C-alpha positions as CSV (number, residue, x, y, z in Angstrom):
1,M,7.1,-14.4,22.5
2,Q,10.0,-14.5,20.3
3,F,10.2,-15.6,16.6
4,T,12.5,-18.4,18.4
5,E,9.4,-20.3,20.4
6,L,7.0,-20.1,17.3
7,N,8.8,-23.7,15.2
8,I,9.8,-21.7,12.5
9,P,13.6,-23.1,10.8
10,A,16.8,-21.5,11.7
11,E,17.4,-20.4,7.9
12,I,14.2,-17.9,8.2
13,L,14.7,-17.0,11.7
14,K,18.2,-16.2,10.3
15,A,16.7,-13.7,7.4
16,I,14.2,-11.9,9.7
17,S,17.0,-11.6,12.5
18,E,18.9,-9.2,9.9
19,Q,15.9,-7.3,9.5
20,G,15.4,-6.5,13.0
21,Y,12.7,-8.6,13.5
22,T,12.8,-10.5,17.1
23,K,9.3,-10.4,18.3
24,P,5.9,-11.1,16.3
25,T,3.1,-9.1,16.3
26,T,-0.1,-9.7,16.9
27,I,-1.5,-11.4,14.1
28,Q,1.3,-13.0,13.4
29,E,1.7,-14.9,17.3
30,K,-1.8,-15.9,16.7
31,S,-1.6,-17.1,13.1
32,I,2.1,-18.7,12.2
33,P,1.4,-22.0,14.5
34,L,-2.3,-22.7,13.1
35,L,-0.8,-22.5,9.4
36,I,1.8,-24.3,10.5
37,E,-0.9,-27.1,11.5
38,G,-2.7,-26.6,8.2
39,K,-5.6,-25.1,9.6
40,D,-7.8,-22.4,7.3
41,I,-7.6,-19.3,8.6
42,V,-9.4,-15.7,8.7
43,G,-7.0,-12.7,9.6
44,Q,-9.2,-9.5,10.4
45,S,-6.3,-6.7,9.9
46,E,-5.4,-3.9,8.6
47,T,-1.9,-2.2,6.7
48,G,1.3,-2.5,9.4
49,S,-0.5,-5.6,11.2
50,G,2.3,-7.6,10.0
51,K,0.1,-10.0,8.1
52,T,2.2,-10.7,5.5
53,A,5.0,-12.4,7.4
54,A,2.0,-14.2,9.3
55,F,1.3,-16.3,6.1
56,G,4.5,-15.8,4.3
57,I,6.7,-17.6,6.9
58,P,4.1,-20.7,7.0
59,L,4.0,-21.0,3.0
60,L,8.1,-21.0,2.9
61,I,8.2,-23.7,6.0
62,K,5.7,-25.6,4.0
63,V,6.8,-25.2,0.0
64,I,9.2,-27.9,-1.3
65,P,12.1,-26.3,-3.7
66,Q,11.9,-27.6,-7.4
67,K,8.4,-29.0,-7.4
68,G,6.3,-26.7,-9.2
69,I,3.9,-24.3,-8.0
70,Q,2.7,-25.0,-4.6
71,G,2.0,-21.2,-3.4
72,L,-0.8,-18.4,-4.9
73,I,-1.1,-15.5,-3.1
74,L,-3.7,-12.9,-4.5
75,T,-3.4,-8.6,-4.1
76,P,-5.6,-6.1,-5.4
77,T,-3.2,-3.7,-6.5
78,R,0.3,-4.1,-8.6
79,E,2.2,-2.6,-5.7
80,L,1.2,-4.8,-2.8
81,C,1.9,-7.8,-5.1
82,I,5.3,-6.8,-5.9
83,Q,5.9,-5.7,-1.6
84,V,4.5,-8.9,-0.7
85,S,7.0,-10.2,-3.1
86,D,9.8,-8.7,-2.3
87,A,9.2,-9.7,1.8
88,L,8.6,-13.5,0.7
89,K,12.3,-12.7,-0.6
90,S,13.7,-11.7,1.9
91,Y,12.3,-14.0,4.2
92,A,13.5,-17.1,2.1
93,K,17.0,-15.0,1.7
94,Y,19.0,-18.5,2.7
95,M,16.2,-21.0,0.8
96,N,15.9,-22.0,-2.9
97,V,12.4,-21.0,-3.1
98,K,11.2,-18.9,-6.0
99,I,9.1,-16.5,-6.3
100,T,7.7,-14.7,-9.0
101,P,5.3,-11.8,-8.9
102,V,2.8,-11.3,-11.5
103,F,1.0,-7.8,-12.9
104,G,0.1,-6.2,-15.5
105,G,1.4,-3.3,-16.8
106,V,4.3,-5.1,-18.1
107,G,5.4,-7.2,-20.8
108,I,3.7,-10.6,-20.4
109,G,6.3,-12.7,-22.0
110,N,9.0,-13.2,-18.9
111,Q,6.4,-14.4,-16.6
112,I,5.3,-16.6,-18.7
113,Q,8.7,-18.4,-18.8
114,A,9.5,-17.3,-15.5
115,M,6.3,-19.6,-14.5
116,K,8.2,-22.9,-15.5
117,N,10.5,-22.9,-12.5
118,T,8.3,-20.9,-9.6
119,N,7.3,-22.1,-6.4
120,I,5.3,-19.3,-5.5
121,I,3.4,-16.9,-7.5
122,V,2.1,-13.7,-6.0
123,A,-0.4,-12.1,-8.5
124,T,-3.0,-9.6,-9.1
125,P,-6.1,-10.8,-10.6
126,G,-6.4,-9.7,-14.4
127,R,-2.9,-10.7,-15.2
128,L,-3.6,-14.0,-13.3
129,L,-6.0,-14.8,-15.3
130,D,-4.3,-13.8,-18.9
131,L,-1.6,-16.5,-18.5
132,M,-4.1,-19.2,-17.2
133,Q,-5.4,-18.7,-20.4
134,R,-2.3,-19.2,-22.0
135,G,-1.9,-22.2,-20.3
136,L,-1.0,-21.6,-16.6
137,R,-2.7,-24.7,-14.6
138,L,-3.2,-24.0,-11.1
139,T,-4.2,-27.8,-9.9
140,S,-0.6,-28.1,-8.3
141,V,-1.5,-25.2,-5.6
142,K,-2.0,-26.1,-2.2
143,Y,-1.5,-23.0,0.0
144,L,-3.7,-20.1,-1.6
145,V,-3.9,-16.6,0.1
146,L,-6.7,-13.9,-0.8
147,D,-4.7,-10.9,0.6
148,E,-6.7,-7.4,0.8
149,A,-9.9,-9.8,0.2
150,D,-12.1,-6.9,1.1
151,R,-10.2,-4.2,-1.1
152,M,-10.2,-6.9,-4.0
153,L,-13.8,-7.2,-4.0
154,D,-14.5,-3.4,-3.7
155,M,-12.2,-3.0,-7.0
156,G,-14.4,-5.7,-9.0
157,F,-12.7,-8.7,-8.9
158,I,-15.4,-11.0,-7.3
159,H,-15.8,-12.9,-10.7
160,D,-12.2,-13.6,-11.7
161,V,-11.3,-14.9,-7.7
162,E,-13.8,-16.8,-8.1
163,Q,-12.8,-18.3,-11.4
164,I,-8.8,-18.5,-10.1
165,I,-10.6,-20.6,-6.7
166,R,-12.2,-23.3,-8.7
167,Q,-9.1,-24.0,-10.6
168,T,-7.1,-24.7,-7.2
169,T,-7.4,-28.6,-5.6
170,A,-10.3,-28.8,-3.5
171,N,-7.8,-29.9,-0.6
172,R,-5.9,-27.0,-0.4
173,Q,-5.3,-24.7,2.7
174,T,-6.8,-21.5,1.9
175,I,-5.7,-18.0,3.7
176,L,-8.4,-14.9,3.5
177,F,-6.9,-11.3,5.3
178,S,-9.4,-8.5,5.0
179,A,-9.8,-4.8,6.9
180,T,-13.2,-5.7,6.9
181,L,-15.8,-8.9,6.8
182,A,-18.7,-7.9,4.4
183,P,-21.4,-10.2,3.3
184,S,-19.4,-10.5,0.4
185,I,-16.3,-11.3,1.9
186,R,-18.5,-14.0,4.5
187,G,-19.7,-15.5,1.0
188,I,-15.8,-16.5,-0.3
189,I,-15.5,-17.9,3.5
190,H,-18.9,-20.4,3.4
191,K,-18.3,-21.0,0.1
192,Y,-14.5,-22.1,-0.1
193,M,-13.0,-22.3,3.0
194,K,-12.9,-25.2,5.8
195,N,-13.8,-24.3,9.2
196,P,-12.0,-21.2,9.1
197,A,-9.9,-20.3,12.8
198,L,-10.8,-15.9,13.0
199,I,-8.2,-13.9,13.9
200,Q,-8.4,-10.2,14.4
201,A,-6.1,-7.8,15.1
202,K,-5.7,-3.9,14.9
203,T,-3.5,-2.2,12.9
204,H,0.1,-1.4,14.1
205,V,-0.3,2.5,14.8
206,D,0.9,3.0,18.8
207,T,-1.5,5.7,19.5
208,S,1.0,6.8,22.4
209,L,3.4,8.1,19.9
210,L,1.1,9.2,17.4
211,L,0.0,12.9,17.4
212,E,-3.0,13.9,15.6
213,K,-4.0,17.5,15.0
214,S,-6.2,19.4,12.6
215,Y,-5.6,22.9,11.1
216,Q,-8.7,24.9,10.2
217,I,-8.1,26.6,7.4
218,Q,-10.1,29.0,3.9
219,T,-9.4,26.8,0.8
220,H,-7.3,29.0,-0.9
221,E,-4.6,29.3,2.0
222,K,-4.5,25.4,2.1
223,F,-1.5,25.4,0.0
224,S,0.3,28.0,1.9
225,L,0.0,26.3,4.9
226,L,1.1,22.9,3.2
227,T,4.1,24.5,1.7
228,H,5.1,25.9,4.9
229,C,4.4,22.8,6.9
230,L,6.7,20.9,4.9
231,K,9.6,23.5,4.9
232,H,9.4,23.7,8.9
233,E,7.7,21.5,10.4
234,T,8.5,17.9,8.7
235,N,11.8,15.9,9.0
236,G,12.0,12.4,6.8
237,I,9.2,11.2,4.5
238,A,6.0,12.6,4.2
239,L,3.0,11.6,2.9
240,V,0.3,14.0,1.5
241,F,-3.2,13.0,1.0
242,C,-5.0,14.6,-2.1
243,A,-9.0,13.6,-3.0
244,T,-8.1,13.6,-7.0
245,R,-5.4,12.4,-9.2
246,R,-5.6,16.0,-11.0
247,N,-5.3,17.3,-7.7
248,C,-2.5,15.4,-6.4
249,D,-0.5,16.1,-9.7
250,K,-1.3,20.1,-9.1
251,I,-0.7,20.5,-5.8
252,S,3.4,17.8,-6.6
253,K,4.2,20.6,-9.3
254,N,3.5,23.9,-7.3
255,L,5.6,22.4,-4.2
256,R,8.3,21.8,-7.3
257,A,8.1,25.2,-7.8
258,Q,8.4,26.0,-4.0
259,H,11.7,23.9,-4.4
260,I,10.3,21.1,-2.5
261,D,11.1,17.4,-3.1
262,A,7.5,16.0,-4.2
263,I,6.4,13.1,-6.0
264,A,3.3,12.3,-7.3
265,I,1.9,8.2,-7.2
266,H,-1.9,7.6,-7.9
267,G,-3.5,5.2,-10.6
268,G,-3.0,7.0,-13.4
269,L,0.5,6.4,-13.6
270,S,2.4,3.9,-15.1
271,Q,3.9,1.0,-13.2
272,N,7.4,1.2,-13.9
273,K,6.8,5.4,-12.7
274,R,4.9,4.2,-9.5
275,I,7.7,1.6,-8.5
276,D,10.5,3.9,-9.3
277,T,9.0,6.4,-7.1
278,I,8.9,4.2,-4.2
279,N,12.4,3.3,-4.4
280,K,13.6,6.4,-4.7
281,L,11.9,6.8,-1.5
282,H,13.2,4.5,0.3
283,K,16.8,4.9,-1.0
284,R,16.9,8.7,0.1
285,G,15.0,8.2,3.7
286,A,13.3,11.5,2.9
287,G,10.8,13.6,0.6
288,I,7.3,14.4,0.4
289,L,5.0,11.6,-1.5
290,I,1.9,13.3,-2.5
291,A,-1.0,10.8,-3.1
292,T,-4.4,9.4,-3.3
293,D,-5.7,6.9,-1.4
294,V,-4.0,4.0,-3.7
295,A,-1.1,4.7,-1.5
296,S,-3.0,4.3,1.7
297,R,-3.3,1.1,2.2
298,G,-0.7,-1.4,0.8
299,L,2.0,0.9,0.0
300,H,5.0,-0.5,2.5
301,I,7.0,3.0,2.8
302,N,9.3,3.4,5.8
303,N,10.2,5.8,8.7
304,I,7.2,8.2,7.5
305,S,6.9,11.0,10.0
306,H,4.2,12.9,9.0
307,V,0.9,12.1,7.3
308,Y,-1.2,15.1,6.0
309,N,-4.5,14.9,5.0
310,Y,-4.8,17.8,2.8
311,D,-8.2,16.7,1.6
312,I,-10.7,14.8,4.2
313,P,-10.9,11.8,3.1
314,K,-14.0,10.4,1.8
315,V,-15.1,7.5,4.4
316,P,-14.1,7.2,8.0
317,D,-12.1,3.9,7.1
318,D,-10.1,5.8,4.9
319,Y,-8.6,8.2,7.8
320,V,-7.6,5.3,9.9
321,H,-5.7,3.6,6.7
322,R,-4.2,6.6,5.9
323,I,-2.4,7.6,9.4
324,G,-1.5,3.7,9.9
325,R,1.4,4.9,7.4
326,T,3.2,6.2,10.5
327,A,3.8,5.8,14.2
328,R,5.7,2.3,13.5
329,A,8.3,0.1,15.4
330,G,8.2,2.3,17.8
331,A,8.8,5.6,16.1
332,K,7.1,8.4,16.5
333,G,4.5,10.1,13.9
334,T,2.4,13.3,13.3
335,A,-1.0,12.8,11.7
336,I,-2.6,16.5,10.4
337,T,-6.0,17.2,9.0
338,F,-6.6,20.8,7.2
339,T,-10.2,21.5,7.3
340,T,-12.0,23.8,5.9
341,P,-15.6,25.5,6.8
342,Q,-16.8,23.1,3.9
343,D,-15.0,20.2,5.2
344,Y,-15.7,21.0,9.3
345,R,-18.9,19.0,9.3
346,E,-17.8,15.9,7.6
347,F,-15.0,15.5,9.4
348,K,-16.6,15.8,12.9
349,N,-18.5,12.9,11.5
350,I,-15.9,11.0,10.5
351,M,-14.3,11.7,14.1
352,R,-17.7,10.3,15.9
353,H,-18.0,7.0,13.6
354,I,-14.3,6.3,14.7
355,N,-14.8,7.6,18.1
356,R,-12.1,9.9,17.9
357,E,-11.7,13.5,18.7
358,I,-8.9,15.4,17.9
359,K,-8.8,19.1,19.1
360,T,-8.2,21.7,16.6
361,A,-4.5,23.4,16.8
362,Q,-3.7,26.7,16.5
363,T,-2.5,27.4,12.9
364,P,1.1,28.5,12.2
365,A,2.2,32.0,11.1
366,F,2.2,31.5,7.3
367,E,3.6,33.3,4.1
368,K,1.2,33.1,1.6
369,V,2.0,31.3,-1.7
370,A,0.5,31.3,-5.1
371,L,-1.3,28.5,-6.1
372,V,-1.0,27.9,-9.7
373,T,-4.1,25.6,-11.6
374,N,-3.1,23.2,-14.0
375,Q,-4.7,25.1,-16.7
376,E,-2.5,28.2,-15.8
377,Q,0.6,25.7,-16.2
378,E,-0.7,24.7,-19.3
379,F,-1.2,28.3,-20.5
380,S,2.4,29.0,-19.1
381,Q,4.2,26.4,-20.9
382,G,2.3,26.7,-24.6
383,E,3.6,30.9,-23.9
384,N,6.8,29.5,-23.5
385,R,7.0,27.0,-26.3
386,F,5.0,30.1,-28.6
387,K,8.2,32.6,-27.6
388,K,10.8,30.2,-28.5
389,R,9.3,29.5,-32.0
390,G,9.4,33.0,-32.6
391,Q,12.8,33.4,-31.5
392,F,13.6,30.5,-33.8
393,W,12.0,32.4,-36.6
394,K,13.8,35.1,-36.1
395,R,17.3,34.0,-36.2
396,R,16.5,32.5,-39.6
397,R,15.5,35.6,-41.4
398,R,18.4,37.1,-39.8
């Protein structure tokens, strides 16, 4: 099937065609006709399935310019908020529709001002509630989307989400997308949706194009192996997953010391820093992103050639989300997991849970590289500052 067969207006078809899209994904093919008809849907899909276009295109078809706020999309994170907003703006390139992202970590003044002329709000729950407390009304919202609803609830937003839903009109059209349908999600569906159609689609990762392998390695040699792989086996953009923010920062600093262009991204960074990091990767088309699992869902980064599980994921779903960042849109991808003797049993359990068998590959020969800890880096920096002060006072005494 082609997008031209889905009763989509010419101006949207032109915009998505310019981005190279001609055939809808499974979730788009199933969702768009139902949403154009006005039905509620529950989409069970994950990152990479094309869900933003699945709910975004019908929303753009329904919105009437200069008629106030008609669409509301709730997202769990600031990054996803920005990405969904940018995607909708690209689809609406030839339309007079105003789309406004609303998220915390930045000044609220411009967002308040933007509410006067916008047609679609893409928001995180916390900042949207702030705007509502300052007078924003949602009674004109006719189209409500809960994107990555399971993650929103996992992050503790269930009461915020319900408070927001109750401020919209009862005759709205409601769309919910979630990777899982946990009891809390089913509760939301039962309370706030009208006979929704269930649409399921698997993550859009072509396993025939994805090479998965693991390297068995001692803990103290992991960094040396990673350095070797990034220097000799990686092209394009690579994602390296670490378990903690602290490890993320440590690995990125040490890689830069080895002249590898690595950038850390995690929940501890400011919003502007995170946005700037992703923009730099997109512009260059190459680089190394060291990430916690905050980046494994929602972040839209093109042309990822390699995913490295430097630290194994805590749960099986996180493994699926991580490797789902590569082998997309007909491109090949590689996912490599470093397993230490302490990790081996847990990694086997993850593979059993997702019904996968990943063979252990022969570990390549690599040069040993020292991994400097955060404390050692701080001590070294302190020593340098002390030496500089000493040199300063020596010059003063002369």
